[in-house]
C-alpha positions as CSV (number, residue, x, y, z in Angstrom):
1,M,-117.2,-86.0,-209.2
2,K,-114.4,-83.8,-210.7
3,F,-114.0,-86.2,-213.6
4,K,-117.7,-85.9,-214.4
5,K,-117.5,-82.0,-214.3
6,Y,-114.5,-82.3,-216.6
7,I,-116.4,-84.4,-219.1
8,L,-119.3,-82.0,-219.0
9,I,-117.0,-79.0,-219.7
10,V,-115.5,-80.9,-222.6
11,F,-118.8,-81.8,-224.0
12,C,-120.0,-78.1,-223.8
13,I,-116.9,-76.9,-225.6
14,I,-117.4,-79.4,-228.4
15,A,-121.0,-78.4,-228.7
16,I,-120.0,-74.7,-229.1
17,L,-117.4,-75.6,-231.7
18,L,-119.9,-77.5,-233.7
19,S,-122.3,-74.7,-233.6
20,C,-119.9,-71.7,-234.2
21,S,-116.7,-73.0,-235.8
22,I,-115.4,-74.6,-238.9
23,I,-115.7,-78.0,-237.3
24,G,-119.4,-77.9,-237.8
25,K,-118.9,-77.4,-241.5
26,I,-117.2,-80.8,-242.0
27,P,-119.4,-83.1,-244.1
28,I,-120.6,-86.4,-242.6
29,P,-119.1,-89.2,-244.8
30,G,-121.6,-90.7,-247.2
31,T,-124.2,-88.0,-246.7
32,H,-125.1,-84.5,-248.0
33,T,-125.2,-82.9,-244.7
34,T,-122.7,-81.5,-242.1
35,L,-122.0,-82.1,-238.5
36,E,-123.7,-79.0,-237.2
37,S,-126.9,-80.0,-238.9
38,L,-127.2,-82.8,-236.4
39,W,-128.1,-80.3,-233.7
40,I,-128.5,-76.8,-235.2
41,K,-132.2,-75.7,-235.2
42,S,-133.5,-73.2,-237.7
43,I,-136.3,-70.8,-236.6
44,E,-138.1,-68.4,-239.0
45,R,-139.9,-65.3,-237.9
46,R,-141.9,-62.9,-239.9
47,V,-143.9,-59.7,-239.7
48,V,-147.3,-60.1,-241.3
49,Y,-150.1,-57.6,-242.0
50,K,-153.2,-59.9,-241.5
51,P,-156.6,-58.8,-242.9
52,I,-159.3,-58.6,-240.2
53,M,-162.0,-61.2,-241.2
54,G,-159.4,-62.6,-243.7
55,E,-158.5,-66.2,-244.1
56,K,-155.4,-68.4,-244.6
57,S,-154.4,-69.0,-248.2
58,E,-154.6,-72.4,-249.7
59,Y,-151.9,-74.3,-251.6
60,P,-150.2,-73.0,-253.9
61,E,-150.9,-69.4,-252.9
62,I,-149.8,-69.9,-249.3
63,L,-146.2,-70.4,-250.7
64,A,-146.0,-66.6,-251.1
65,V,-149.2,-65.3,-249.5
66,P,-150.0,-66.1,-245.8
67,Y,-153.5,-64.5,-245.7
68,I,-156.1,-63.2,-248.1
69,Y,-159.3,-61.3,-248.0
70,K,-161.9,-62.2,-250.5
71,I,-164.6,-60.2,-252.0
72,Y,-167.5,-61.6,-254.1
73,E,-169.5,-59.6,-256.6
74,D,-172.3,-61.8,-257.9
75,N,-172.4,-62.3,-261.6
76,I,-169.5,-59.9,-262.1
77,F,-166.3,-61.2,-260.6
78,D,-164.5,-62.0,-257.3
79,I,-161.4,-60.4,-255.8
80,K,-158.6,-61.6,-253.8
81,N,-156.7,-59.0,-251.7
82,Y,-153.4,-59.7,-249.9
83,M,-150.5,-58.0,-248.3
84,T,-147.1,-59.6,-248.8
85,T,-144.0,-59.7,-246.6
86,S,-140.6,-59.7,-248.2
87,R,-138.8,-63.0,-248.8
88,D,-135.5,-61.2,-248.2
89,Y,-134.3,-62.2,-244.8
90,T,-131.7,-61.3,-242.2
91,Y,-130.4,-64.0,-239.9
92,K,-128.5,-64.4,-236.7
93,R,-126.7,-67.4,-235.1
94,V,-126.7,-67.6,-231.4
95,P,-124.5,-69.7,-229.1
96,I,-127.4,-72.0,-228.0
97,G,-127.4,-73.7,-231.4
98,H,-130.2,-71.8,-233.1
99,V,-130.3,-69.8,-236.3
100,Y,-132.9,-67.2,-236.6
101,F,-134.2,-66.1,-240.0
102,S,-136.4,-62.9,-239.9
103,Y,-138.7,-61.5,-242.7
104,S,-140.3,-58.1,-242.7
105,K,-140.0,-55.2,-245.2
106,P,-140.7,-54.3,-247.8
107,F,-144.3,-55.0,-248.0
108,G,-146.6,-55.2,-251.0
109,F,-150.3,-54.9,-251.7
110,H,-152.0,-56.8,-254.5
111,I,-155.5,-57.0,-256.0
112,V,-156.4,-60.0,-258.1
113,V,-159.7,-59.8,-260.1
114,N,-160.8,-63.1,-261.5
115,N,-163.8,-65.1,-262.6
116,L,-164.7,-62.2,-265.0
117,N,-168.0,-61.8,-266.6
118,N,-167.5,-62.0,-270.3
119,E,-169.6,-58.8,-270.7
120,I,-166.9,-56.6,-268.9
121,E,-165.2,-54.4,-271.3
122,K,-162.9,-52.3,-269.2
123,I,-161.7,-52.0,-265.5
124,L,-160.3,-48.8,-264.0
125,L,-158.6,-48.7,-260.7
126,T,-159.4,-45.0,-259.9
127,Q,-158.2,-44.8,-256.3
128,C,-156.0,-46.8,-254.0
129,F,-155.0,-45.4,-250.6
130,L,-153.0,-46.6,-247.6
131,I,-154.5,-45.3,-244.5
132,K,-152.5,-45.3,-241.2
133,E,-153.6,-45.1,-237.6
134,N,-152.6,-41.5,-237.3
135,N,-155.0,-40.8,-240.2
136,E,-152.1,-40.2,-242.7
137,I,-153.3,-41.0,-246.2
138,I,-151.0,-42.1,-248.9
139,S,-152.0,-42.7,-252.6
140,L,-150.5,-45.9,-253.8
141,L,-151.1,-44.7,-257.3
142,E,-148.5,-42.1,-256.8
143,L,-145.7,-44.5,-255.9
144,Q,-142.7,-44.6,-258.1
145,R,-143.6,-46.3,-261.3
146,E,-141.1,-49.2,-260.8
147,N,-143.3,-50.2,-257.7
148,I,-146.5,-50.4,-259.7
149,S,-147.3,-53.2,-262.1
150,Q,-150.0,-55.2,-263.6
151,F,-150.5,-58.7,-265.0
152,F,-153.2,-60.8,-266.6
153,E,-153.8,-64.1,-268.4
154,W,-155.5,-65.1,-271.6
155,W,-157.3,-68.5,-271.4
156,P,-158.7,-70.6,-274.3
157,N,-162.4,-70.6,-274.3
158,D,-162.6,-74.3,-275.2
159,G,-160.6,-75.3,-272.2
160,N,-157.8,-76.9,-274.4
161,G,-154.3,-75.8,-274.7
162,T,-152.3,-73.7,-272.2
163,L,-152.8,-70.2,-270.8
164,R,-150.9,-67.3,-272.3
165,T,-149.7,-64.6,-269.9
166,S,-149.3,-60.9,-270.9
167,R,-148.2,-57.7,-269.4
168,G,-150.7,-55.7,-271.3
169,S,-148.9,-54.5,-274.3
170,G,-151.3,-51.9,-275.9
171,L,-154.0,-52.8,-273.3
172,L,-152.8,-50.9,-270.2
173,R,-153.0,-47.1,-269.9
174,F,-150.3,-46.6,-267.2
175,Y,-151.5,-43.5,-265.6
176,D,-153.8,-42.4,-262.9
177,P,-156.2,-44.1,-263.0
178,I,-154.8,-47.4,-264.1
179,E,-157.0,-48.7,-266.9
180,I,-157.3,-52.2,-268.4
181,V,-159.3,-52.6,-271.6
182,I,-160.6,-56.1,-272.0
183,E,-160.5,-57.1,-275.7
184,K,-163.1,-59.3,-277.0
185,R,-161.7,-62.5,-278.7
186,E,-163.6,-65.4,-280.1
187,S,-161.1,-68.0,-278.9
188,E,-159.8,-66.6,-275.7
189,Y,-160.9,-64.7,-272.5
190,M,-158.9,-62.6,-270.1
191,D,-158.8,-63.5,-266.4
192,N,-156.7,-63.0,-263.2
193,I,-156.1,-59.3,-263.6
194,R,-153.6,-58.3,-261.0
195,F,-152.7,-54.7,-259.7
196,N,-149.4,-54.9,-257.8
197,F,-148.0,-52.3,-255.4
198,N,-144.6,-53.1,-254.1
199,N,-142.4,-51.4,-251.5
200,I,-145.4,-49.6,-250.0
201,P,-144.5,-47.1,-247.2
202,I,-145.2,-49.1,-244.1
203,N,-143.0,-48.9,-241.0
204,W,-143.8,-52.2,-239.2
205,E,-142.1,-50.9,-236.0
206,I,-144.6,-48.2,-235.7
207,D,-147.6,-49.1,-237.8
208,T,-149.5,-51.6,-235.8
209,A,-152.5,-51.4,-238.0
210,V,-153.2,-50.0,-241.6
211,S,-156.1,-49.9,-244.0
212,I,-156.2,-50.1,-247.8
213,K,-159.1,-48.3,-249.6
214,Y,-159.6,-48.6,-253.3
215,E,-162.2,-48.0,-256.0
216,L,-162.9,-49.9,-259.2
217,E,-165.0,-48.7,-262.2
218,I,-166.5,-51.6,-264.2
219,Y,-167.6,-50.9,-267.7
220,S,-170.0,-53.2,-269.6
221,A,-172.9,-52.9,-272.1
222,E,-175.1,-52.3,-269.1
223,G,-173.2,-49.1,-268.1
224,I,-170.6,-48.2,-265.4
225,K,-170.6,-49.8,-261.9
226,T,-168.5,-48.2,-259.3
227,R,-167.3,-50.5,-256.4
228,E,-165.4,-49.2,-253.3
229,Y,-163.6,-51.5,-250.8
230,Q,-161.7,-51.1,-247.7
231,I,-159.6,-53.8,-246.0
232,N,-158.3,-53.3,-242.4
233,Y,-155.0,-55.0,-241.5
234,T,-153.4,-55.7,-238.2
235,R,-149.7,-56.3,-237.6
236,I,-148.8,-59.7,-236.1
237,F,-145.6,-61.6,-235.6
238,E,-145.3,-65.3,-236.4
239,E,-142.7,-68.0,-235.9
240,Y,-142.0,-71.3,-237.5
241,I,-139.6,-73.8,-235.8
242,H,-138.1,-76.3,-238.3
243,E,-138.6,-79.9,-237.3
244,R,-137.4,-82.9,-239.3
245,S,-139.5,-86.0,-239.8
246,N,-137.8,-89.1,-241.2
247,N,-134.8,-86.8,-241.9
248,K,-137.0,-84.6,-244.1
249,Y,-137.8,-81.0,-243.6
250,T,-141.5,-79.9,-243.7
251,S,-142.5,-78.6,-247.1
252,E,-143.3,-74.9,-247.4
253,H,-147.1,-75.3,-247.7
254,E,-147.2,-77.7,-244.7
255,K,-145.7,-75.3,-242.3
256,I,-147.8,-74.2,-239.3
257,W,-146.8,-70.7,-238.2
258,N,-147.6,-69.7,-234.7
259,E,-148.3,-66.2,-233.5
260,I,-145.9,-64.7,-231.1
261,N,-145.5,-61.4,-229.3
262,M,-143.1,-58.6,-230.0
263,D,-140.9,-59.5,-227.0
264,R,-140.3,-63.0,-228.5
265,W,-139.8,-61.5,-232.0
266,N,-137.0,-59.3,-230.6
267,R,-135.3,-62.1,-228.7
268,Y,-131.8,-62.7,-230.2
269,L,-132.6,-60.4,-233.2
270,K,-131.4,-57.2,-231.7
């Protein structure tokens, strides 16, 4: 019996060494992995602002955007709205052989206008507000300029050739409101206009729910159309536990994230 206890103690010491010491960094001969990778388990956790009535993104968007909220304007355009979580992470190793990676701030908000009607001449983003539960209202158009950007694409009308991307030289009036003039070209059309707001002022430890309210003015030969939208978001915590199949890790777009509570999020991270 004593001998068995001794063996168990030795085994535990070896396990700890493999997890926490330089021994675990020794490469396995003939492979591209280390000893510790045989038993270390990686766990990812993230704070996400999920749109109410939103939906999961599809590949390849899901690589960067967990959830989207879609708006359809018949015969005009459609819009994808999403909130991003930073891909910067902190991590912590714990003695039980787990490594926890956590993603949270900074957060970003993005508006993507696509499938544009060729009759549209100009789009103005006239308002964009972050609304918190305590009724605090923050204009995202007043963020520091380095946190606001736009992006769009030119596509060939005939479907041949490759798209050309642009950051709007000569087409963007970078003030309040943000204005994009859509040039009329015989061989190309503009699509996928994006308004990006990065590092928006959300404190995820306090803000359990937020809303984004914005207004677009659409100019065409028919006149001006004003559209106002509000998307409500709730804060959730999600976790993904890495599992290997046939010695291969699950690819990013195949990951299944499970919602967890705040107590589980905080476990080992504080």
